[in-house]
C-alpha positions, -999 to +999 in steps of 0.1 A: -310+818+370-319+795+341-355+786+334-373+759+314-408+765+303-435+739+294-460+751+270-495+735+270-525+737+247-554+731+270-543+700+289-518+687+263-481+694+267-466+704+233-433+723+237-404+728+261-386+761+258-352+772+273-324+796+266-293+779+251-270+771+281-239+782+262-249+819+267-254+827+230-290+840+238-308+816+214-342+803+225-345+766+220-380+751+215-384+713+216-416+696+206-429+670+231-461+660+213-464+624+201-469+634+164-437+655+162-405+643+146-380+649+161-396+647+195-383+650+231-395+634+263-393+653+296-395+643+332-394+661+365-380+644+396-393+647+432-371+678+438-387+695+407-355+691+386-362+686+348-346+661+325-349+658+287-344+629+263-327+626+238-299+651+239-302+686+224-279+691+195-280+724+176-268+719+140-263+756+133-253+788+152-234+779+184-237+742+176-242+733+213-248+696+221-259+687+257-281+666+279-304+681+306-304+656+335-319+663+369-318+700+363-281+701+353-265+706+319-241+678+308-221+689+277-212+665+249-177+669+235 
């Protein structure tokens, strides 16, 4: 089972964490605070499925590039 974690500081959301879906074991941390560059937005639909925007593109290691939409990974080729 894959998990995504939302880290908060008090009441402010600041980071989304997940394991790379390629299976390499890397932990990916994406900043969601307004001041961050780059920054991601997240949403959760009525079924509790998360989405992230923009895509996640790792520039080193496994070099995975994917979207997380409605709880599903969509690979970029």
